[in-house]
C-alpha positions in Angstrom: -30.5 -13.5 -31.4 -27.3 -13.0 -29.3 -24.3 -15.6 -30.2 -23.1 -18.0 -27.5 -19.8 -16.0 -27.6 -21.4 -12.7 -26.7 -23.1 -14.1 -23.7 -20.0 -15.7 -22.7 -18.8 -12.4 -22.6 -21.5 -10.9 -20.9 -21.2 -13.4 -17.9 -17.6 -14.9 -18.1 -17.5 -16.7 -14.8 -13.8 -17.9 -13.4 -12.8 -21.1 -14.0 -12.0 -22.7 -10.9 -8.1 -23.3 -11.9 -7.9 -19.7 -12.5 -9.8 -18.6 -8.9 -8.2 -20.8 -6.9 -5.0 -19.4 -9.0 -6.0 -15.9 -8.1 -6.9 -17.6 -4.3 -3.5 -18.2 -3.7 -2.0 -14.7 -5.1 -4.4 -13.3 -2.8 -3.7 -15.0 0.5 0.2 -14.4 -0.2 -0.3 -10.8 -0.8 -2.3 -10.5 2.6 0.4 -12.3 4.5 3.1 -10.1 3.2 1.1 -6.9 4.9 0.0 -9.0 8.2 3.6 -10.7 8.5 5.9 -8.5 6.9 8.8 -9.9 8.7 8.7 -12.9 7.2 9.1 -11.4 3.8 12.1 -8.5 4.6 14.0 -11.5 5.5 13.8 -12.8 1.7 15.0 -9.6 0.1 18.5 -10.0 -0.8 21.0 -7.5 0.4 22.2 -6.4 -3.0 18.2 -5.0 -4.0 18.5 -1.2 -4.2 15.0 -0.4 -2.1 14.5 -1.7 1.8 13.7 -5.1 2.4 10.2 -3.9 4.0 9.4 -1.3 1.0 10.3 -4.6 -2.0 8.3 -7.2 0.4 5.2 -4.8 0.7 5.2 -3.6 -3.4 5.7 -7.3 -3.7 2.5 -7.6 -1.9 0.7 -5.5 -3.4 1.4 -6.9 -7.2 0.1 -10.8 -5.8 -3.0 -8.6 -5.0 -3.2 -6.5 -8.0 -2.8 -9.8 -10.0 -5.3 -12.0 -7.9 -7.7 -9.2 -8.7 -6.9 -9.5 -12.7 -7.3 -13.1 -13.2 -10.7 -12.9 -11.9 -12.0 -11.2 -15.2 -11.3 -12.0 -18.9 -10.7 -8.6 -19.6 -8.1 -7.7 -17.4 -6.5 -11.9 -17.0 -3.4 -10.8 -20.1 -2.6 -7.9 -18.2 -2.1 -10.0 -14.7 -0.8 -12.7 -16.7 2.1 -10.4 -17.3 2.3 -8.8 -14.5 2.5 -11.8 -12.3 5.1 -13.4 -14.7 7.4 -10.5 -14.1 6.8 -11.2 -10.4 7.8 -14.3 -10.5 10.7 -13.3 -11.9 12.0 -10.3 -9.6 10.9 -12.9 -6.3 13.1 -15.8 -7.9 16.3 -14.4 -6.4 14.9 -14.0 -2.4 13.6 -17.6 -3.6 17.3 -17.8 -4.4 18.6 -16.1 -1.7 16.3 -18.1 1.0 17.8 -21.7 -0.1 21.7 -20.8 -0.2 21.2 -19.6 3.3 18.3 -22.0 4.6 19.5 -21.7 8.4 18.2 -18.1 8.3 14.6 -18.9 8.2 12.1 -21.2 9.5 11.9 -24.0 7.3 14.4 -26.9 6.7 17.0 -26.2 4.0 15.5 -29.1 1.6 11.9 -27.2 1.6 13.9 -23.9 0.2 16.2 -25.8 -2.2 12.4 -28.1 -3.8 10.6 -24.1 -4.1 13.1 -23.1 -6.8 12.0 -25.9 -9.2 8.2 -25.0 -8.4 8.8 -21.3 -9.6 8.8 -22.3 -13.5 5.8 -24.5 -12.3 3.7 -21.9 -11.3 5.4 -19.4 -13.9 3.4 -21.9 -16.5 0.4 -22.1 -14.5 0.2 -18.1 -14.5 0.8 -18.5 -18.5 -1.9 -20.7 -19.2 -4.3 -19.4 -16.4 -3.9 -15.6 -17.5 -5.6 -16.5 -21.1 -8.8 -14.6 -21.8 -10.3 -18.0 -23.1 -9.6 -21.1 -20.3 
């Protein structure tokens, strides 16, 4: 007889909050490749990589994390990767807030994004568990 736990592992499904988070990272990751100049401008000057390289690497990491969230076996690794990514891109968000006039968003939007980053990190932490 098959235990309920074994059935769950064979047909895990993806909880809708995890699916939504995956879609968010997938959309943003694709946007890094479709409109790279938008993300190039976020890279602070002190980053030792060319802005385009950093932006494309971030986009690739977002796509990998989005895919990783979709299966329970890869969800914990995706969680770690996405948390590292969110920490790595925070200076870019801060750069945007401090130089809002250079970006196509109102200054209040650039500043409002900053406290959302820890919230997004918490959502990633929760979604990255093997059990929803």
